[in-house]
mmCIF file as gemmi writes it, N, C-alpha and C atoms, coordinates in Angstrom:
data_model
loop_
_atom_site.group_PDB
_atom_site.id
_atom_site.type_symbol
_atom_site.label_atom_id
_atom_site.label_alt_id
_atom_site.label_comp_id
_atom_site.label_asym_id
_atom_site.label_entity_id
_atom_site.label_seq_id
_atom_site.pdbx_PDB_ins_code
_atom_site.Cartn_x
_atom_site.Cartn_y
_atom_site.Cartn_z
_atom_site.occupancy
_atom_site.B_iso_or_equiv
_atom_site.pdbx_formal_charge
_atom_site.auth_seq_id
_atom_site.auth_asym_id
_atom_site.pdbx_PDB_model_num
ATOM 1 N N . UNK Axp A 1 ? -7.686 -12.333 8.4 1 0 ? 1 A 1
ATOM 2 C CA . UNK Axp A 1 ? -7.355 -13.444 7.736 1 0 ? 1 A 1
ATOM 3 C C . UNK Axp A 1 ? -6.669 -12.68 6.255 1 0 ? 1 A 1
ATOM 4 N N . UNK Axp A 2 ? -5.406 -13.374 6.078 1 0 ? 2 A 1
ATOM 5 C CA . UNK Axp A 2 ? -4.618 -12.802 4.871 1 0 ? 2 A 1
ATOM 6 C C . UNK Axp A 2 ? -4.699 -13.832 3.834 1 0 ? 2 A 1
ATOM 7 N N . UNK Axp A 3 ? -5.269 -13.297 2.455 1 0 ? 3 A 1
ATOM 8 C CA . UNK Axp A 3 ? -5.491 -14.362 1.422 1 0 ? 3 A 1
ATOM 9 C C . UNK Axp A 3 ? -3.895 -14.367 0.652 1 0 ? 3 A 1
ATOM 10 N N . UNK Axp A 4 ? -3.633 -15.797 0.394 1 0 ? 4 A 1
ATOM 11 C CA . UNK Axp A 4 ? -2.256 -15.376 -0.495 1 0 ? 4 A 1
ATOM 12 C C . UNK Axp A 4 ? -2.595 -15.462 -2.049 1 0 ? 4 A 1
ATOM 13 N N . UNK Axp A 5 ? -1.908 -14.934 -2.729 1 0 ? 5 A 1
ATOM 14 C CA . UNK Axp A 5 ? -1.768 -14.785 -4.105 1 0 ? 5 A 1
ATOM 15 C C . UNK Axp A 5 ? -1.375 -16.131 -4.918 1 0 ? 5 A 1
ATOM 16 N N . UNK Axp A 6 ? -2.203 -16.759 -5.779 1 0 ? 6 A 1
ATOM 17 C CA . UNK Axp A 6 ? -1.594 -17.965 -6.45 1 0 ? 6 A 1
ATOM 18 C C . UNK Axp A 6 ? -0.701 -17.592 -7.558 1 0 ? 6 A 1
ATOM 19 N N . UNK Axp A 7 ? 0.226 -18.223 -7.951 1 0 ? 7 A 1
ATOM 20 C CA . UNK Axp A 7 ? 1.15 -17.971 -9.06 1 0 ? 7 A 1
ATOM 21 C C . UNK Axp A 7 ? 0.538 -18.498 -10.213 1 0 ? 7 A 1
ATOM 22 N N . UNK Axp A 8 ? -0.069 -17.735 -11.073 1 0 ? 8 A 1
ATOM 23 C CA . UNK Axp A 8 ? -0.763 -17.884 -12.146 1 0 ? 8 A 1
ATOM 24 C C . UNK Axp A 8 ? -0.101 -17.525 -13.52 1 0 ? 8 A 1
ATOM 25 N N . UNK Axp A 9 ? 1.119 -17.244 -13.686 1 0 ? 9 A 1
ATOM 26 C CA . UNK Axp A 9 ? 2.105 -16.761 -14.838 1 0 ? 9 A 1
ATOM 27 C C . UNK Axp A 9 ? 3.158 -17.762 -14.831 1 0 ? 9 A 1
ATOM 28 N N . UNK Axp A 10 ? 3.657 -18.304 -15.987 1 0 ? 10 A 1
ATOM 29 C CA . UNK Axp A 10 ? 4.77 -19.262 -16.25 1 0 ? 10 A 1
ATOM 30 C C . UNK Axp A 10 ? 5.852 -18.184 -16.149 1 0 ? 10 A 1
ATOM 31 N N . UNK Axp A 11 ? 7.109 -18.997 -15.653 1 0 ? 11 A 1
ATOM 32 C CA . UNK Axp A 11 ? 8.276 -18.274 -15.53 1 0 ? 11 A 1
ATOM 33 C C . UNK Axp A 11 ? 8.736 -17.671 -16.661 1 0 ? 11 A 1
ATOM 34 N N . UNK Axp A 12 ? 8.365 -18.149 -17.681 1 0 ? 12 A 1
ATOM 35 C CA . UNK Axp A 12 ? 8.933 -17.466 -19.046 1 0 ? 12 A 1
ATOM 36 C C . UNK Axp A 12 ? 8.188 -16.073 -19.355 1 0 ? 12 A 1
ATOM 37 N N . UNK Axp A 13 ? 6.867 -16.202 -19.003 1 0 ? 13 A 1
ATOM 38 C CA . UNK Axp A 13 ? 5.683 -15.017 -19.151 1 0 ? 13 A 1
ATOM 39 C C . UNK Axp A 13 ? 6.25 -13.948 -17.901 1 0 ? 13 A 1
ATOM 40 N N . UNK Axp A 14 ? 6.569 -14.438 -16.827 1 0 ? 14 A 1
ATOM 41 C CA . UNK Axp A 14 ? 7.074 -13.44 -15.862 1 0 ? 14 A 1
ATOM 42 C C . UNK Axp A 14 ? 8.074 -12.809 -16.171 1 0 ? 14 A 1
ATOM 43 N N . UNK Axp A 15 ? 9.452 -13.506 -16.901 1 0 ? 15 A 1
ATOM 44 C CA . UNK Axp A 15 ? 10.618 -12.703 -17.36 1 0 ? 15 A 1
ATOM 45 C C . UNK Axp A 15 ? 10.208 -11.731 -18.263 1 0 ? 15 A 1
ATOM 46 N N . UNK Axp A 16 ? 9.396 -12.056 -19.223 1 0 ? 16 A 1
ATOM 47 C CA . UNK Axp A 16 ? 8.977 -10.913 -20.321 1 0 ? 16 A 1
ATOM 48 C C . UNK Axp A 16 ? 8.115 -10.065 -19.928 1 0 ? 16 A 1
ATOM 49 N N . UNK Axp A 17 ? 7.354 -10.216 -18.711 1 0 ? 17 A 1
ATOM 50 C CA . UNK Axp A 17 ? 6.586 -9.374 -18.37 1 0 ? 17 A 1
ATOM 51 C C . UNK Axp A 17 ? 7.573 -8.131 -17.797 1 0 ? 17 A 1
ATOM 52 N N . UNK Axp A 18 ? 8.53 -8.611 -17.059 1 0 ? 18 A 1
ATOM 53 C CA . UNK Axp A 18 ? 9.707 -7.625 -16.483 1 0 ? 18 A 1
ATOM 54 C C . UNK Axp A 18 ? 10.372 -6.879 -17.355 1 0 ? 18 A 1
ATOM 55 N N . UNK Axp A 19 ? 10.799 -7.436 -18.204 1 0 ? 19 A 1
ATOM 56 C CA . UNK Axp A 19 ? 11.618 -6.766 -19.277 1 0 ? 19 A 1
ATOM 57 C C . UNK Axp A 19 ? 10.746 -5.659 -20.286 1 0 ? 19 A 1
ATOM 58 N N . UNK Axp A 20 ? 9.555 -6.228 -20.623 1 0 ? 20 A 1
ATOM 59 C CA . UNK Axp A 20 ? 8.787 -5.286 -21.162 1 0 ? 20 A 1
ATOM 60 C C . UNK Axp A 20 ? 8.232 -4.193 -20.21 1 0 ? 20 A 1
ATOM 61 N N . UNK Axp A 21 ? 8.03 -4.319 -19.089 1 0 ? 21 A 1
ATOM 62 C CA . UNK Axp A 21 ? 7.656 -3.429 -18.092 1 0 ? 21 A 1
ATOM 63 C C . UNK Axp A 21 ? 8.825 -2.302 -17.776 1 0 ? 21 A 1
ATOM 64 N N . UNK Axp A 22 ? 9.928 -2.671 -18.005 1 0 ? 22 A 1
ATOM 65 C CA . UNK Axp A 22 ? 11.187 -1.782 -17.42 1 0 ? 22 A 1
ATOM 66 C C . UNK Axp A 22 ? 11.278 -1.077 -18.931 1 0 ? 22 A 1
ATOM 67 N N . UNK Axp A 23 ? 11.231 -1.844 -20.019 1 0 ? 23 A 1
ATOM 68 C CA . UNK Axp A 23 ? 10.966 -1.057 -21.236 1 0 ? 23 A 1
ATOM 69 C C . UNK Axp A 23 ? 10.253 0.126 -21.278 1 0 ? 23 A 1
ATOM 70 N N . UNK Axp A 24 ? 9.017 -0.196 -20.766 1 0 ? 24 A 1
ATOM 71 C CA . UNK Axp A 24 ? 7.863 0.657 -20.967 1 0 ? 24 A 1
ATOM 72 C C . UNK Axp A 24 ? 7.966 1.895 -19.979 1 0 ? 24 A 1
ATOM 73 N N . UNK Axp A 25 ? 8.523 1.606 -18.638 1 0 ? 25 A 1
ATOM 74 C CA . UNK Axp A 25 ? 8.581 2.444 -17.679 1 0 ? 25 A 1
ATOM 75 C C . UNK Axp A 25 ? 9.929 3.722 -18.175 1 0 ? 25 A 1
ATOM 76 N N . UNK Axp A 26 ? 11.063 2.811 -18.647 1 0 ? 26 A 1
ATOM 77 C CA . UNK Axp A 26 ? 12.119 3.847 -19.016 1 0 ? 26 A 1
ATOM 78 C C . UNK Axp A 26 ? 11.581 4.679 -20.398 1 0 ? 26 A 1
ATOM 79 N N . UNK Axp A 27 ? 11.013 3.854 -21.335 1 0 ? 27 A 1
ATOM 80 C CA . UNK Axp A 27 ? 10.673 4.519 -22.449 1 0 ? 27 A 1
ATOM 81 C C . UNK Axp A 27 ? 9.657 5.831 -22.243 1 0 ? 27 A 1
ATOM 82 N N . UNK Axp A 28 ? 8.9 5.374 -21.639 1 0 ? 28 A 1
ATOM 83 C CA . UNK Axp A 28 ? 7.613 6.527 -21.087 1 0 ? 28 A 1
ATOM 84 C C . UNK Axp A 28 ? 8.372 7.732 -20.378 1 0 ? 28 A 1
ATOM 85 N N . UNK Axp A 29 ? 9.37 7.515 -19.394 1 0 ? 29 A 1
ATOM 86 C CA . UNK Axp A 29 ? 10.208 8.479 -18.785 1 0 ? 29 A 1
ATOM 87 C C . UNK Axp A 29 ? 11.055 9.502 -19.808 1 0 ? 29 A 1
ATOM 88 N N . UNK Axp A 30 ? 11.717 8.591 -20.648 1 0 ? 30 A 1
ATOM 89 C CA . UNK Axp A 30 ? 12.264 9.686 -21.636 1 0 ? 30 A 1
ATOM 90 C C . UNK Axp A 30 ? 11.284 10.334 -22.727 1 0 ? 30 A 1
ATOM 91 N N . UNK Axp A 31 ? 10.212 9.751 -23.175 1 0 ? 31 A 1
ATOM 92 C CA . UNK Axp A 31 ? 9.406 10.416 -23.948 1 0 ? 31 A 1
ATOM 93 C C . UNK Axp A 31 ? 8.697 11.652 -23.042 1 0 ? 31 A 1
ATOM 94 N N . UNK Axp A 32 ? 8.3 11.298 -21.859 1 0 ? 32 A 1
ATOM 95 C CA . UNK Axp A 32 ? 7.673 12.185 -20.799 1 0 ? 32 A 1
ATOM 96 C C . UNK Axp A 32 ? 8.446 13.568 -20.602 1 0 ? 32 A 1
ATOM 97 N N . UNK Axp A 33 ? 9.935 13.337 -20.494 1 0 ? 33 A 1
ATOM 98 C CA . UNK Axp A 33 ? 10.775 14.55 -20.47 1 0 ? 33 A 1
ATOM 99 C C . UNK Axp A 33 ? 11.031 15.329 -21.637 1 0 ? 33 A 1
ATOM 100 N N . UNK Axp A 34 ? 10.416 14.678 -22.755 1 0 ? 34 A 1
ATOM 101 C CA . UNK Axp A 34 ? 10.063 15.717 -24.293 1 0 ? 34 A 1
ATOM 102 C C . UNK Axp A 34 ? 8.885 15.881 -24.401 1 0 ? 34 A 1
ATOM 103 N N . UNK Axp A 35 ? 7.862 15.844 -23.753 1 0 ? 35 A 1
ATOM 104 C CA . UNK Axp A 35 ? 6.353 16.094 -24.09 1 0 ? 35 A 1
ATOM 105 C C . UNK Axp A 35 ? 6.05 17.386 -23.973 1 0 ? 35 A 1
ATOM 106 N N . UNK Axp A 36 ? 5.314 17.885 -25.347 1 0 ? 36 A 1
ATOM 107 C CA . UNK Axp A 36 ? 5.075 19.144 -25.34 1 0 ? 36 A 1
ATOM 108 C C . UNK Axp A 36 ? 3.601 19.608 -25.487 1 0 ? 36 A 1
ATOM 109 N N . UNK Axp A 37 ? 2.811 18.473 -25.169 1 0 ? 37 A 1
ATOM 110 C CA . UNK Axp A 37 ? 1.337 18.605 -25.134 1 0 ? 37 A 1
ATOM 111 C C . UNK Axp A 37 ? 0.754 17.799 -24.043 1 0 ? 37 A 1
ATOM 112 N N . UNK Axp A 38 ? -0.62 18.253 -23.571 1 0 ? 38 A 1
ATOM 113 C CA . UNK Axp A 38 ? -0.895 17.435 -22.437 1 0 ? 38 A 1
ATOM 114 C C . UNK Axp A 38 ? -1.544 16.154 -23.106 1 0 ? 38 A 1
ATOM 115 N N . UNK Axp A 39 ? -1.816 15.852 -23.98 1 0 ? 39 A 1
ATOM 116 C CA . UNK Axp A 39 ? -2.325 14.688 -24.817 1 0 ? 39 A 1
ATOM 117 C C . UNK Axp A 39 ? -0.848 13.755 -24.468 1 0 ? 39 A 1
ATOM 118 N N . UNK Axp A 40 ? -0.082 14.081 -25.049 1 0 ? 40 A 1
ATOM 119 C CA . UNK Axp A 40 ? 1.537 13.485 -25.139 1 0 ? 40 A 1
ATOM 120 C C . UNK Axp A 40 ? 1.634 13.105 -23.589 1 0 ? 40 A 1
ATOM 121 N N . UNK Axp A 41 ? 1.449 13.931 -22.663 1 0 ? 41 A 1
ATOM 122 C CA . UNK Axp A 41 ? 1.807 13.499 -21.36 1 0 ? 41 A 1
ATOM 123 C C . UNK Axp A 41 ? 0.935 12.638 -20.862 1 0 ? 41 A 1
ATOM 124 N N . UNK Axp A 42 ? -0.282 12.73 -21.188 1 0 ? 42 A 1
ATOM 125 C CA . UNK Axp A 42 ? -1.043 11.559 -20.564 1 0 ? 42 A 1
ATOM 126 C C . UNK Axp A 42 ? -1.067 10.333 -21.091 1 0 ? 42 A 1
ATOM 127 N N . UNK Axp A 43 ? -0.566 10.105 -22.569 1 0 ? 43 A 1
ATOM 128 C CA . UNK Axp A 43 ? -0.182 8.754 -23.087 1 0 ? 43 A 1
ATOM 129 C C . UNK Axp A 43 ? 1.151 8.195 -22.462 1 0 ? 43 A 1
ATOM 130 N N . UNK Axp A 44 ? 1.957 9.142 -22.319 1 0 ? 44 A 1
ATOM 131 C CA . UNK Axp A 44 ? 3.379 8.601 -21.836 1 0 ? 44 A 1
ATOM 132 C C . UNK Axp A 44 ? 3.306 8.132 -20.169 1 0 ? 44 A 1
ATOM 133 N N . UNK Axp A 45 ? 2.348 8.556 -19.428 1 0 ? 45 A 1
ATOM 134 C CA . UNK Axp A 45 ? 2.055 8.322 -18.103 1 0 ? 45 A 1
ATOM 135 C C . UNK Axp A 45 ? 1.222 6.804 -18.07 1 0 ? 45 A 1
ATOM 136 N N . UNK Axp A 46 ? 0.425 6.815 -19.245 1 0 ? 46 A 1
ATOM 137 C CA . UNK Axp A 46 ? -0.259 5.707 -19.058 1 0 ? 46 A 1
ATOM 138 C C . UNK Axp A 46 ? 0.711 4.494 -19.505 1 0 ? 46 A 1
ATOM 139 N N . UNK Axp A 47 ? 1.574 4.943 -20.278 1 0 ? 47 A 1
ATOM 140 C CA . UNK Axp A 47 ? 2.66 3.757 -20.937 1 0 ? 47 A 1
ATOM 141 C C . UNK Axp A 47 ? 3.603 3.545 -19.604 1 0 ? 47 A 1
ATOM 142 N N . UNK Axp A 48 ? 4.222 4.47 -18.662 1 0 ? 48 A 1
ATOM 143 C CA . UNK Axp A 48 ? 4.675 4.267 -17.317 1 0 ? 48 A 1
ATOM 144 C C . UNK Axp A 48 ? 3.754 3.315 -16.382 1 0 ? 48 A 1
ATOM 145 N N . UNK Axp A 49 ? 2.459 3.548 -16.296 1 0 ? 49 A 1
ATOM 146 C CA . UNK Axp A 49 ? 1.705 2.955 -15.523 1 0 ? 49 A 1
ATOM 147 C C . UNK Axp A 49 ? 1.614 1.546 -15.849 1 0 ? 49 A 1
ATOM 148 N N . UNK Axp A 50 ? 1.473 1.183 -17.275 1 0 ? 50 A 1
ATOM 149 C CA . UNK Axp A 50 ? 1.256 0.121 -17.671 1 0 ? 50 A 1
ATOM 150 C C . UNK Axp A 50 ? 2.435 -0.839 -17.61 1 0 ? 50 A 1
ATOM 151 N N . UNK Axp A 51 ? 3.746 -0.099 -17.618 1 0 ? 51 A 1
ATOM 152 C CA . UNK Axp A 51 ? 4.725 -0.714 -17.385 1 0 ? 51 A 1
ATOM 153 C C . UNK Axp A 51 ? 5.13 -1.413 -15.731 1 0 ? 51 A 1
ATOM 154 N N . UNK Axp A 52 ? 4.935 -0.51 -14.929 1 0 ? 52 A 1
ATOM 155 C CA . UNK Axp A 52 ? 4.562 -0.641 -13.652 1 0 ? 52 A 1
ATOM 156 C C . UNK Axp A 52 ? 3.569 -1.79 -13.376 1 0 ? 52 A 1
ATOM 157 N N . UNK Axp A 53 ? 2.779 -2.055 -13.921 1 0 ? 53 A 1
ATOM 158 C CA . UNK Axp A 53 ? 1.794 -3.232 -13.759 1 0 ? 53 A 1
ATOM 159 C C . UNK Axp A 53 ? 2.532 -4.383 -14.293 1 0 ? 53 A 1
ATOM 160 N N . UNK Axp A 54 ? 3.17 -4.542 -15.308 1 0 ? 54 A 1
ATOM 161 C CA . UNK Axp A 54 ? 3.634 -5.567 -15.814 1 0 ? 54 A 1
ATOM 162 C C . UNK Axp A 54 ? 5.086 -5.928 -15.193 1 0 ? 54 A 1
ATOM 163 N N . UNK Axp A 55 ? 5.681 -5.089 -14.53 1 0 ? 55 A 1
ATOM 164 C CA . UNK Axp A 55 ? 6.784 -5.246 -13.495 1 0 ? 55 A 1
ATOM 165 C C . UNK Axp A 55 ? 6.065 -6.074 -12.286 1 0 ? 55 A 1
ATOM 166 N N . UNK Axp A 56 ? 4.968 -5.379 -11.661 1 0 ? 56 A 1
ATOM 167 C CA . UNK Axp A 56 ? 4.552 -6.058 -10.439 1 0 ? 56 A 1
ATOM 168 C C . UNK Axp A 56 ? 3.976 -7.276 -10.438 1 0 ? 56 A 1
ATOM 169 N N . UNK Axp A 57 ? 3.434 -7.491 -11.757 1 0 ? 57 A 1
ATOM 170 C CA . UNK Axp A 57 ? 2.772 -9 -12.041 1 0 ? 57 A 1
ATOM 171 C C . UNK Axp A 57 ? 3.787 -9.788 -12.298 1 0 ? 57 A 1
ATOM 172 N N . UNK Axp A 58 ? 4.727 -9.452 -13.174 1 0 ? 58 A 1
ATOM 173 C CA . UNK Axp A 58 ? 5.755 -10.311 -13.667 1 0 ? 58 A 1
ATOM 174 C C . UNK Axp A 58 ? 6.689 -10.654 -12.331 1 0 ? 58 A 1
ATOM 175 N N . UNK Axp A 59 ? 6.715 -9.643 -11.379 1 0 ? 59 A 1
ATOM 176 C CA . UNK Axp A 59 ? 7.633 -9.947 -10.016 1 0 ? 59 A 1
ATOM 177 C C . UNK Axp A 59 ? 6.745 -10.853 -9.213 1 0 ? 59 A 1
ATOM 178 N N . UNK Axp A 60 ? 5.571 -10.879 -8.773 1 0 ? 60 A 1
ATOM 179 C CA . UNK Axp A 60 ? 4.852 -11.631 -7.969 1 0 ? 60 A 1
ATOM 180 C C . UNK Axp A 60 ? 4.209 -12.797 -8.454 1 0 ? 60 A 1
ATOM 181 N N . UNK Axp A 61 ? 4.232 -12.92 -9.874 1 0 ? 61 A 1
ATOM 182 C CA . UNK Axp A 61 ? 3.578 -14.015 -10.49 1 0 ? 61 A 1
ATOM 183 C C . UNK Axp A 61 ? 2.28 -14.319 -10.555 1 0 ? 61 A 1
ATOM 184 N N . UNK Axp A 62 ? 1.563 -13.096 -10.097 1 0 ? 62 A 1
ATOM 185 C CA . UNK Axp A 62 ? 0.154 -13.339 -9.96 1 0 ? 62 A 1
ATOM 186 C C . UNK Axp A 62 ? -0.531 -12.245 -10.79 1 0 ? 62 A 1
ATOM 187 N N . UNK Axp A 63 ? -1.278 -12.649 -11.902 1 0 ? 63 A 1
ATOM 188 C CA . UNK Axp A 63 ? -2.056 -11.62 -12.629 1 0 ? 63 A 1
ATOM 189 C C . UNK Axp A 63 ? -3.692 -11.607 -12.207 1 0 ? 63 A 1
ATOM 190 N N . UNK Axp A 64 ? -4.037 -10.516 -11.573 1 0 ? 64 A 1
ATOM 191 C CA . UNK Axp A 64 ? -5.462 -10.667 -11.27 1 0 ? 64 A 1
ATOM 192 C C . UNK Axp A 64 ? -6.671 -10.987 -12.446 1 0 ? 64 A 1
ATOM 193 N N . UNK Axp A 65 ? -6.194 -10.487 -13.891 1 0 ? 65 A 1
ATOM 194 C CA . UNK Axp A 65 ? -7.131 -10.722 -14.592 1 0 ? 65 A 1
ATOM 195 C C . UNK Axp A 65 ? -7.039 -12.071 -15.221 1 0 ? 65 A 1
ATOM 196 N N . UNK Axp A 66 ? -5.872 -12.875 -15.044 1 0 ? 66 A 1
ATOM 197 C CA . UNK Axp A 66 ? -5.914 -14.298 -15.313 1 0 ? 66 A 1
ATOM 198 C C . UNK Axp A 66 ? -6.636 -15.063 -14.453 1 0 ? 66 A 1
ATOM 199 N N . UNK Axp A 67 ? -6.867 -14.489 -12.913 1 0 ? 67 A 1
ATOM 200 C CA . UNK Axp A 67 ? -7.527 -15.275 -11.976 1 0 ? 67 A 1
ATOM 201 C C . UNK Axp A 67 ? -9.012 -15.096 -12.364 1 0 ? 67 A 1
ATOM 202 N N . UNK Axp A 68 ? -9.514 -13.719 -12.882 1 0 ? 68 A 1
ATOM 203 C CA . UNK Axp A 68 ? -11.042 -13.479 -12.936 1 0 ? 68 A 1
ATOM 204 C C . UNK Axp A 68 ? -11.229 -14.503 -14.274 1 0 ? 68 A 1
ATOM 205 N N . UNK Axp A 69 ? -10.278 -14.682 -14.949 1 0 ? 69 A 1
ATOM 206 C CA . UNK Axp A 69 ? -10.865 -15.593 -16.254 1 0 ? 69 A 1
ATOM 207 C C . UNK Axp A 69 ? -10.506 -16.849 -15.992 1 0 ? 69 A 1
ATOM 208 N N . UNK Axp A 70 ? -10.174 -17.325 -14.9 1 0 ? 70 A 1
ATOM 209 C CA . UNK Axp A 70 ? -9.721 -18.704 -14.653 1 0 ? 70 A 1
ATOM 210 C C . UNK Axp A 70 ? -8.71 -19.35 -15.222 1 0 ? 70 A 1
ATOM 211 N N . UNK Axp A 71 ? -7.684 -18.637 -15.931 1 0 ? 71 A 1
ATOM 212 C CA . UNK Axp A 71 ? -6.42 -19.082 -16.332 1 0 ? 71 A 1
ATOM 213 C C . UNK Axp A 71 ? -5.518 -19.775 -15.577 1 0 ? 71 A 1
ATOM 214 N N . UNK Axp A 72 ? -5.135 -20.885 -15.684 1 0 ? 72 A 1
ATOM 215 C CA . UNK Axp A 72 ? -3.919 -21.307 -14.963 1 0 ? 72 A 1
ATOM 216 C C . UNK Axp A 72 ? -2.796 -21.606 -16.04 1 0 ? 72 A 1
ATOM 217 N N . UNK Axp A 73 ? -1.874 -21.446 -15.432 1 0 ? 73 A 1
ATOM 218 C CA . UNK Axp A 73 ? -0.346 -21.763 -16.234 1 0 ? 73 A 1
ATOM 219 C C . UNK Axp A 73 ? -0.344 -23.266 -16.586 1 0 ? 73 A 1
ATOM 220 N N . UNK Axp A 74 ? 0.153 -23.36 -17.945 1 0 ? 74 A 1
ATOM 221 C CA . UNK Axp A 74 ? 0.194 -24.724 -18.236 1 0 ? 74 A 1
ATOM 222 C C . UNK Axp A 74 ? 1.595 -25.547 -17.643 1 0 ? 74 A 1
ATOM 223 N N . UNK Axp A 75 ? 1.095 -26.814 -17.289 1 0 ? 75 A 1
ATOM 224 C CA . UNK Axp A 75 ? 2 -27.597 -16.59 1 0 ? 75 A 1
ATOM 225 C C . UNK Axp A 75 ? 2.394 -28.687 -17.235 1 0 ? 75 A 1
ATOM 226 N N . UNK Axp A 76 ? 3.524 -29.361 -17.32 1 0 ? 76 A 1
ATOM 227 C CA . UNK Axp A 76 ? 4.098 -30.285 -17.857 1 0 ? 76 A 1
ATOM 228 C C . UNK Axp A 76 ? 3.39 -31.551 -17.958 1 0 ? 76 A 1
ATOM 229 N N . UNK Axp A 77 ? 2.667 -31.927 -18.748 1 0 ? 77 A 1
ATOM 230 C CA . UNK Axp A 77 ? 1.911 -33.095 -18.86 1 0 ? 77 A 1
ATOM 231 C C . UNK Axp A 77 ? 0.395 -33.118 -18.71 1 0 ? 77 A 1
ATOM 232 N N . UNK Axp A 78 ? 0.049 -31.749 -18.624 1 0 ? 78 A 1
ATOM 233 C CA . UNK Axp A 78 ? -1.321 -31.483 -18.327 1 0 ? 78 A 1
ATOM 234 C C . UNK Axp A 78 ? -1.866 -30.456 -19.233 1 0 ? 78 A 1
ATOM 235 N N . UNK Axp A 79 ? -3.018 -31.002 -20.098 1 0 ? 79 A 1
ATOM 236 C CA . UNK Axp A 79 ? -3.397 -29.978 -21.129 1 0 ? 79 A 1
ATOM 237 C C . UNK Axp A 79 ? -4.029 -28.715 -20.501 1 0 ? 79 A 1
ATOM 238 N N . UNK Axp A 80 ? -4.133 -27.758 -21.197 1 0 ? 80 A 1
ATOM 239 C CA . UNK Axp A 80 ? -4.477 -26.417 -20.579 1 0 ? 80 A 1
ATOM 240 C C . UNK Axp A 80 ? -6.004 -26.325 -20.188 1 0 ? 80 A 1
């Protein structure tokens, strides 16, 4: 049995997540190429991973953390 993910991110937030995720991946990649210490490499890899997470959650429209917290996107005419 395959469970379907429910969309729990608004369209505006999805777009913002994708844009910020792309910035994180590109920025992290640029910084990574100039890293000169182990600590810098770790921080830049974390930036890339966070960017990838934002891209995936924005692309799928599903955030596992939001699901655990019970957050649903606002709907027109319905209070949060």
